[in-house]
LUMTORVEX-293595 format. One line per 3 residues: number of its first residue (from 1); their letters; for each residue x, y, z of C-alpha. Coordinates in steps of 0.02 Angstrom, whole numbers, plus 50000, padded with zeros to 5 digits. Example, Ala and Ser with C-alpha at 12.3 -4.5 7.8 and 13.67 -1.06 7.14 Angstrom:
<milos>
1	AS	50615 49775 50390 ~ 50684 49947 50357;
</milos>
This chain:
<milos>
1	MPE	51204 51114 49225 ~ 51180 51071 49030 ~ 51167 51231 48918;
4	KGR	51057 51113 48814 ~ 50927 50999 48856 ~ 50764 50905 48802;
7	LLN	50598 50986 48816 ~ 50456 50927 48900 ~ 50305 50997 48849;
10	WQP	50106 50940 48856 ~ 50021 51022 48733 ~ 49843 51012 48678;
13	GFS	49788 50963 48501 ~ 49837 50768 48508 ~ 49686 50661 48470;
16	LSR	49655 50457 48470 ~ 49666 50464 48278 ~ 49857 50502 48303;
19	KPT	49888 50355 48428 ~ 49998 50223 48358 ~ 49911 50090 48258;
22	KKS	49890 49919 48319 ~ 49961 49784 48203 ~ 49895 49588 48177;
25	VTR	49955 49478 48288 ~ 50093 49343 48215 ~ 50131 49173 48279;
28	RRK	50284 49119 48260 ~ 50281 48922 48181 ~ 50401 48792 48243;
31	KQG	50517 48705 48150 ~ 50484 48526 48064 ~ 50574 48407 48159;
34	ADV	50590 48487 48310 ~ 50585 48353 48452 ~ 50622 48494 48616;
37	VQQ	50503 48598 48699 ~ 50527 48772 48623 ~ 50472 48931 48684;
40	YEF	50347 49039 48589 ~ 50297 49223 48586 ~ 50134 49301 48525;
43	ICE	50190 49472 48486 ~ 50073 49618 48475 ~ 50168 49744 48388;
46	YPT	50156 49943 48375 ~ 50281 50063 48257 ~ 50425 50111 48318;
49	EQN	50529 50252 48244 ~ 50639 50217 48122 ~ 50813 50169 48142;
52	HEP	50781 50143 48318 ~ 50809 50006 48412 ~ 50694 49984 48580;
55	RPA	50790 50008 48737 ~ 50778 49857 48875 ~ 50659 49917 49028;
58	FEN	50820 49853 49137 ~ 50980 49831 49076 ~ 51006 49707 49217;
61	SNE	50900 49601 49278 ~ 50957 49573 49445 ~ 50946 49764 49469;
64	FNT	50789 49751 49598 ~ 50815 49563 49650 ~ 50670 49515 49541;
67	ATS	50592 49343 49556 ~ 50642 49294 49375 ~ 50815 49277 49309;
70	EAP	50733 49322 49128 ~ 50741 49500 49075 ~ 50625 49530 48935;
73	DVA	50689 49663 48819 ~ 50515 49748 48804 ~ 50358 49775 48909;
76	TVL	50239 49612 48910 ~ 50047 49634 48868 ~ 49906 49512 48928;
79	VTD	49841 49378 48807 ~ 49677 49316 48842 ~ 49553 49205 48757;
82	GTA	49495 49328 48618 ~ 49357 49388 48700 ~ 49326 49578 48750;
85	SPD	49397 49635 48906 ~ 49250 49722 49009 ~ 49293 49912 49006;
88	CRA	49342 49951 49187 ~ 49288 50117 49218 ~ 49406 50114 49390;
91	CPY	49356 50186 49560 ~ 49375 50397 49577 ~ 49541 50329 49661;
94	DDG	49498 50329 49858 ~ 49526 50188 49978 ~ 49362 50113 49940;
97	PCL	49295 49962 49832 ~ 49306 49991 49645 ~ 49124 50032 49610;
100	SGD	49099 50095 49442 ~ 48960 50200 49531 ~ 49066 50290 49633;
103	IPS	49129 50388 49496 ~ 49034 50561 49500 ~ 48919 50605 49324;
106	EAS	49052 50718 49272 ~ 49159 50589 49231 ~ 49035 50497 49128;
109	AGR	49000 50637 49025 ~ 49161 50620 48941 ~ 49221 50813 48954;
112	SFL	49394 50855 48893 ~ 49519 50870 49021 ~ 49659 50945 48888;
115	GAT	49596 51139 48893 ~ 49746 51229 48852 ~ 49855 51133 48991;
118	RYT	50049 51147 48943 ~ 50191 51041 49079 ~ 50375 51052 49072;
121	GIG	50473 50939 49184 ~ 50648 50916 49224 ~ 50748 50782 49293;
124	GTG	50933 50698 49314 ~ 51062 50808 49358 ~ 51007 50946 49226;
127	IRN	50874 50991 49120 ~ 50801 50856 49000 ~ 50711 50948 48838;
130	IDY	50590 50835 48766 ~ 50454 50892 48652 ~ 50305 50773 48659;
133	SQR	50236 50822 48489 ~ 50393 50841 48393 ~ 50584 50824 48412;
136	STH	50666 50978 48491 ~ 50794 51058 48366 ~ 50901 51046 48532;
139	DTE	50893 50876 48555 ~ 51070 50811 48548 ~ 51052 50649 48654;
142	DPA	50995 50482 48574 ~ 50794 50484 48571 ~ 50765 50284 48568;
145	KFT	50825 50318 48766 ~ 50645 50389 48787 ~ 50548 50283 48677;
148	SLT	50398 50216 48765 ~ 50389 50035 48811 ~ 50198 50041 48731;
151	TTT	50287 50102 48554 ~ 50407 49961 48551 ~ 50357 49777 48538;
154	PRV	50257 49699 48690 ~ 50281 49519 48708 ~ 50211 49388 48792;
157	NIV	50307 49228 48850 ~ 50223 49082 48816 ~ 50307 48905 48863;
160	GQK	50216 48759 48768 ~ 50201 48572 48765 ~ 50210 48446 48621;
163	HDD	50072 48340 48571 ~ 50054 48199 48461 ~ 49964 48306 48342;
166	HIW	50114 48419 48330 ~ 49973 48566 48416 ~ 50059 48669 48528;
169	TPS	49956 48734 48680 ~ 50019 48867 48818 ~ 50054 48813 48990;
172	SIL	50114 48948 49079 ~ 50131 49148 49054 ~ 50256 49242 49121;
175	YNS	50203 49402 49144 ~ 50040 49467 49077 ~ 50061 49641 49102;
178	VAH	50193 49787 49126 ~ 50149 49789 49307 ~ 50154 49605 49337;
181	RFE	50314 49613 49254 ~ 50383 49752 49366 ~ 50269 49674 49524;
184	PIL	50443 49646 49629 ~ 50509 49808 49630 ~ 50337 49890 49637;
187	DQY	50330 49804 49808 ~ 50495 49853 49869 ~ 50454 50048 49827;
190	NQE	50290 50015 49922 ~ 50380 49932 50089 ~ 50520 50074 50082;
193	FCK	50543 50180 49973 ~ 50352 50287 49949 ~ 50388 50313 50157;
196	IPL	50550 50411 50150 ~ 50482 50594 50112 ~ 50362 50585 50253;
199	TFD	50373 50608 50430 ~ 50298 50428 50487 ~ 50186 50333 50371;
202	LQI	50017 50368 50330 ~ 49862 50258 50303 ~ 49838 50354 50138;
205	NPF	50021 50370 50077 ~ 50010 50494 49918 ~ 50173 50410 49851;
208	QYR	50108 50226 49850 ~ 50081 50133 49699 ~ 49922 50070 49742;
211	KGS	49871 49896 49682 ~ 49700 49831 49642 ~ 49575 49766 49547;
214	CAE	49598 49895 49408 ~ 49743 49899 49322 ~ 49853 50058 49346;
217	PLF	49914 50142 49211 ~ 50074 50140 49109 ~ 50115 50309 49167;
220	LVH	50108 50288 49353 ~ 50197 50108 49332 ~ 50323 50179 49255;
223	AAM	50347 50358 49377 ~ 50360 50228 49513 ~ 50466 50123 49430;
226	ALA	50601 50281 49398 ~ 50583 50322 49581 ~ 50622 50150 49636;
229	GHH	50763 50134 49510 ~ 50831 50322 49591 ~ 50841 50235 49742;
232	VES	50954 50075 49683 ~ 51044 50170 49562 ~ 50954 50094 49406;
235	QST	51019 50135 49230 ~ 50844 50153 49161 ~ 50802 50263 49299;
238	EHH	50794 50415 49164 ~ 50709 50290 49037 ~ 50571 50255 49146;
241	RGT	50559 50455 49197 ~ 50539 50494 49001 ~ 50423 50363 48963;
244	ALQ	50323 50412 49132 ~ 50316 50583 49063 ~ 50273 50550 48875;
247	LLR	50115 50430 48921 ~ 50082 50560 49025 ~ 50057 50688 48888;
250	EGL	49969 50550 48799 ~ 49850 50534 48931 ~ 49806 50703 48937;
253	STS	49777 50723 48743 ~ 49632 50577 48772 ~ 49570 50531 48953;
256	GNL	49380 50606 48995 ~ 49386 50474 49132 ~ 49393 50553 49313;
259	AEV	49492 50391 49388 ~ 49626 50423 49248 ~ 49635 50618 49328;
262	YHM	49671 50543 49495 ~ 49801 50452 49418 ~ 49873 50597 49327;
265	LHT	49894 50672 49504 ~ 49957 50526 49579 ~ 50082 50542 49429;
268	IVI	50139 50706 49450 ~ 50169 50701 49637 ~ 50298 50563 49604;
271	LFS	50362 50643 49474 ~ 50403 50788 49575 ~ 50464 50685 49746;
274	LDE	50589 50608 49606 ~ 50642 50772 49551 ~ 50693 50813 49721;
277	TQS	50795 50681 49736 ~ 50916 50755 49590 ~ 50922 50960 49667;
280	AWG	50852 51066 49787 ~ 50850 51176 49635 ~ 50719 51133 49484;
283	NWS	50560 51186 49396 ~ 50441 51154 49508 ~ 50295 51268 49460;
286	THL	50287 51172 49291 ~ 50205 51010 49392 ~ 50118 51124 49512;
289	MGA	50045 51226 49359 ~ 50012 51052 49286 ~ 49920 50973 49435;
292	YAI	49818 51122 49464 ~ 49760 51122 49264 ~ 49703 50946 49272;
295	LEA	49604 50991 49431 ~ 49533 51127 49388 ~ 49469 51035 49210;
298	CGS	49388 50879 49304 ~ 49249 51016 49403 ~ 49400 51101 49529;
301	IEV	49370 51077 49732 ~ 49191 51005 49718 ~ 49265 50835 49628;
304	WSK	49421 50797 49704 ~ 49385 50830 49860 ~ 49261 50688 49883;
307	SPR	49421 50552 49862 ~ 49523 50567 50021 ~ 49670 50498 49915;
310	AVV	49661 50636 49804 ~ 49631 50759 49961 ~ 49803 50695 50031;
313	QVG	49899 50732 49871 ~ 49816 50896 49836 ~ 49888 50950 50006;
316	LLI	50054 50910 49978 ~ 50065 51009 49821 ~ 49986 51138 49903;
319	WWD	50128 51129 50043 ~ 50265 51110 49904 ~ 50181 51281 49799;
322	AIT	50181 51376 49977 ~ 50388 51335 50036 ~ 50418 51362 49851;
325	SLV	50334 51546 49852 ~ 50390 51563 50037 ~ 50588 51556 49961;
328	ARE	50545 51646 49800 ~ 50428 51775 49869 ~ 50318 51751 49709;
331	DCV	50140 51706 49698 ~ 50082 51535 49724 ~ 49999 51417 49594;
334	FPY	49865 51357 49717 ~ 49742 51471 49759 ~ 49704 51468 49965;
337	SYF	49538 51406 49934 ~ 49627 51245 49893 ~ 49705 51244 50062;
340	EAV	49540 51282 50135 ~ 49471 51131 50065 ~ 49607 50998 50102;
343	TSS	49590 51074 50290 ~ 49388 51054 50294 ~ 49391 50877 50231;
346	NTS	49290 50733 50318 ~ 49466 50645 50287 ~ 49511 50579 50470;
349	DHE	49646 50616 50577 ~ 49703 50440 50577 ~ 49721 50436 50402;
352	WDY	49834 50581 50380 ~ 49876 50743 50448 ~ 50021 50879 50385;
355	FRL	50152 50823 50524 ~ 50145 50669 50485 ~ 50135 50715 50288;
358	CGC	50278 50855 50291 ~ 50334 50888 50489 ~ 50257 51044 50522;
361	PLE	50106 51049 50618 ~ 49944 51105 50557 ~ 49928 51289 50637;
364	LVR	50120 51319 50588 ~ 50074 51273 50404 ~ 49926 51408 50404;
367	VVM	50055 51517 50439 ~ 50167 51467 50309 ~ 50024 51469 50187;
370	HLA	49976 51636 50242 ~ 50164 51721 50236 ~ 50203 51627 50061;
373	RLS	50064 51751 49979 ~ 50117 51905 50119 ~ 50302 51897 50039;
376	AEK	50241 51906 49861 ~ 50146 52038 49894 ~ 50277 52138 49990;
379	RKA	50381 52106 49849 ~ 50271 52177 49709 ~ 50227 52329 49818;
382	TSM	50419 52366 49857 ~ 50429 52385 49657 ~ 50280 52498 49659;
385	QYV	50338 52679 49707 ~ 50136 52734 49772 ~ 50096 52571 49855;
388	KFD	50152 52533 50029 ~ 50146 52373 50114 ~ 50031 52351 50266;
391	GTV	50121 52268 50400 ~ 49979 52263 50532 ~ 49949 52076 50486;
394	ISD	50127 52028 50499 ~ 50129 52110 50693 ~ 49984 51985 50709;
397	IEK	50075 51824 50639 ~ 50236 51849 50752 ~ 50134 51871 50888;
400	SLM	50028 51681 50864 ~ 50207 51624 50835 ~ 50298 51698 50985;
403	SWQ	50133 51615 51097 ~ 50128 51433 50993 ~ 50135 51309 51088;
406	HIS	50180 51097 51055 ~ 50036 50999 51122 ~ 50081 50810 51165;
409	PPT	49957 50680 51127 ~ 49872 50574 51267 ~ 49978 50425 51205;
412	ADQ	50148 50524 51221 ~ 50199 50442 51391 ~ 50136 50260 51368;
415	DES	50318 50196 51359 ~ 50492 50256 51307 ~ 50466 50249 51121;
418	SMH	50316 50363 51131 ~ 50396 50481 51235 ~ 50555 50484 51099;
421	QDL	50418 50516 50956 ~ 50344 50636 51042 ~ 50506 50749 51071;
424	DSL	50557 50727 50904 ~ 50396 50794 50840 ~ 50399 50941 50967;
427	HCA	50583 50977 50931 ~ 50534 50972 50743 ~ 50381 51079 50751;
430	EAW	50513 51204 50863 ~ 50630 51214 50725 ~ 50483 51285 50597;
433	RNG	50415 51387 50741 ~ 50591 51502 50774 ~ 50618 51465 50564;
436	LLL	50463 51584 50534 ~ 50514 51695 50678 ~ 50682 51731 50565;
439	YLY	50588 51746 50407 ~ 50459 51867 50473 ~ 50619 51975 50525;
442	RVF	50715 51959 50367 ~ 50578 51976 50235 ~ 50464 52102 50316;
445	QWE	50562 52199 50457 ~ 50761 52203 50407 ~ 50821 52356 50298;
448	PGS	50985 52334 50214 ~ 51132 52405 50301 ~ 51038 52420 50443;
451	RVP	51127 52302 50607 ~ 51046 52136 50654 ~ 50989 52112 50844;
454	VLV	51068 51970 50924 ~ 50881 51914 50943 ~ 50873 51853 50798;
457	ARL	51056 51748 50823 ~ 50965 51680 50956 ~ 50805 51625 50864;
460	ARV	50928 51517 50744 ~ 51029 51450 50857 ~ 50872 51401 50943;
463	AAD	50806 51329 50778 ~ 50972 51252 50748 ~ 50973 51152 50896;
466	HVF	50808 51085 50913 ~ 50857 51004 50746 ~ 51015 50929 50825;
469	ACR	50909 50872 50987 ~ 50795 50762 50844 ~ 50871 50575 50852;
472	DDS	50977 50514 50697 ~ 50980 50339 50724 ~ 50815 50272 50734;
475	SLV	50710 50420 50673 ~ 50746 50540 50522 ~ 50605 50672 50582;
478	AKQ	50711 50817 50586 ~ 50750 50773 50393 ~ 50584 50888 50381;
481	ALL	50650 51049 50459 ~ 50777 51077 50322 ~ 50690 51264 50250;
484	PLF	50684 51319 50433 ~ 50887 51234 50474 ~ 50907 51348 50288;
487	FAG	50858 51494 50371 ~ 50958 51473 50522 ~ 51112 51429 50471;
490	CEL	51130 51603 50362 ~ 51091 51714 50515 ~ 51247 51613 50608;
493	RDE	51429 51658 50603 ~ 51482 51536 50738 ~ 51602 51401 50622;
496	STR	51566 51263 50763 ~ 51371 51276 50714 ~ 51391 51286 50534;
499	GKI	51488 51134 50542 ~ 51341 51042 50607 ~ 51231 51113 50489;
502	LRL	51339 51049 50331 ~ 51375 50871 50418 ~ 51187 50863 50452;
505	CSV	51132 50889 50284 ~ 51261 50776 50227 ~ 51218 50636 50327;
508	WDG	51032 50652 50277 ~ 51086 50680 50090 ~ 51169 50498 50122;
511	VTR	51030 50420 50211 ~ 50866 50467 50109 ~ 50976 50488 49949;
514	YHM	50852 50650 49920 ~ 50993 50760 49839 ~ 50899 50934 49884;
517	FNS	51009 50886 50047 ~ 51156 50910 49969 ~ 51118 51045 49849;
520	TMP	51083 51147 50004 ~ 51275 51150 50049 ~ 51346 51248 49932;
523	LLK	51189 51372 49927 ~ 51237 51414 50115 ~ 51418 51440 50082;
526	EVW	51372 51560 49948 ~ 51280 51658 50089 ~ 51419 51645 50206;
529	ADQ	51555 51693 50070 ~ 51443 51849 50027 ~ 51427 51898 50208;
532	EQR	51617 51877 50248 ~ 51662 51979 50084 ~ 51520 52122 50088;
535	GFE	51469 52138 50287 ~ 51324 52011 50396 ~ 51235 52188 50401;
538	NVW	51240 52183 50205 ~ 51178 52017 50160 ~ 51017 51915 50170;
541	WGQ	50976 51751 50102 ~ 50837 51823 49972 ~ 50993 51911 49882;
544	VVD	51068 51742 49838 ~ 50906 51657 49798 ~ 50862 51818 49687;
547	RLH	51040 51804 49591 ~ 51020 51625 49554 ~ 50831 51651 49481;
550	AGN	50913 51802 49389 ~ 51057 51706 49322 ~ 50950 51574 49245;
553	EAH	50838 51683 49157 ~ 50979 51799 49097 ~ 51044 51638 49009;
556	GHP	50888 51629 48924 ~ 50835 51463 48955 ~ 50647 51441 48943;
559	LRM	50608 51344 49113 ~ 50581 51451 49258 ~ 50685 51373 49387;
562	RLC	50676 51381 49590 ~ 50725 51325 49736 ~ 50598 51189 49845;
565	FG	50674 51136 50035 ~ 50528 50997 50068;
</milos>
């Protein structure tokens, strides 16, 4: 990880008056005596930073097998007949038709969604420090690499035809928007890449780029392009990511439209997933705090719970929040009331559920939500002299986990494929159940130096075996059990089982291209090395995690780095 990088901040104090000023339209004239058909350009210019050349949107026009061989070096804009286009307020980002009347009254009130929202993001293999309001003093990279496509010179290529009176008229438009330019790539993203993080595909996919009658904002387009670019190893991935973050900050300073807020939420979900492709170690709380601030500013639960798509995206965000807090034993960003709102929403089960979203059944998700908050309370109580943590609720949770059973759906045995899918689901759920029992022991019951019961090793072996039992050729359900597999690996001393765990993480890393799997392996090896050196009874995974946290903060780095295994 580089010692210095670029700092990405969402800061208040930006207004429309500070946005780039549009210059007049310029038209190139044909040379005298030209007899061949020429290509003309209508150019809508925006100011760029001095001495910074705009960077191409894609360095190789064939990176995504686009439908055209032309690779314009800048973004494109829509050319119209000069009449003002209607103000499309868009829908509140649900799955219904685009009706302006569907937007709640809060959206039309023109309220500011800014407040004191501050958002800092990371990406790539290390930290990228970019200050949205001004260049950071720690900037060591070429700032032209992160120049927004909307601050360069957007162009629309027009092929003209020659007439007897020498007047040239357009006959075709190659691209009418940035989204149109990247349409083949975004289609591939929707058909393949946006499904990778899920257990099974959902009717409401929280990652899907949703094309409709209303144009998506550019920050969402570039976020999807960045995630797609990672999967095909495009050199422009970081460029799209930087552009998405820059435009997202600008949108925060000007947006008063509820539909725009939903687009911002969608963008944060994609950027969070993009950072997971780089490592399990990241600044996750920044994404979560940014999303929470946006949702609170737009009217909190009463507003976003009316949109089915927003409900799924919030459900995913609070899941990430819970498992990140579970490992760190720190407070969650989202209050528990958000989880209650998600589970009590009117969204039907056939559209989405937690198991298809993250591989954990709803009953066990509730346990995760409770344990994440209880572990933070336990850690605080440990540091206070006159405060004692009440373990009664932990005993109740343990009993509920011991008695929980997987319930197969009525269609589980209708054919062999359904049978295999149900058994994969059972093994994944059982891995979570046993992994949470391991968590209960280590966080709430174990004392350093005390003997570890054989029952703990049995639970760990059972959890690992359930993960191994899932199919790895036609199904990747088991990849959703990374966190319980990590808990199990930290409790096992058998070299054969340890080797299987490492190989499985390596397989998942290669197949999914989410490198959080790859970064889990050195963490397990560090736990095993400490156990070998200091004794198995004296080491647990929490000590290694705390050491990583403390090491990052001791170096004075401004970003709080944490681990995310889901």
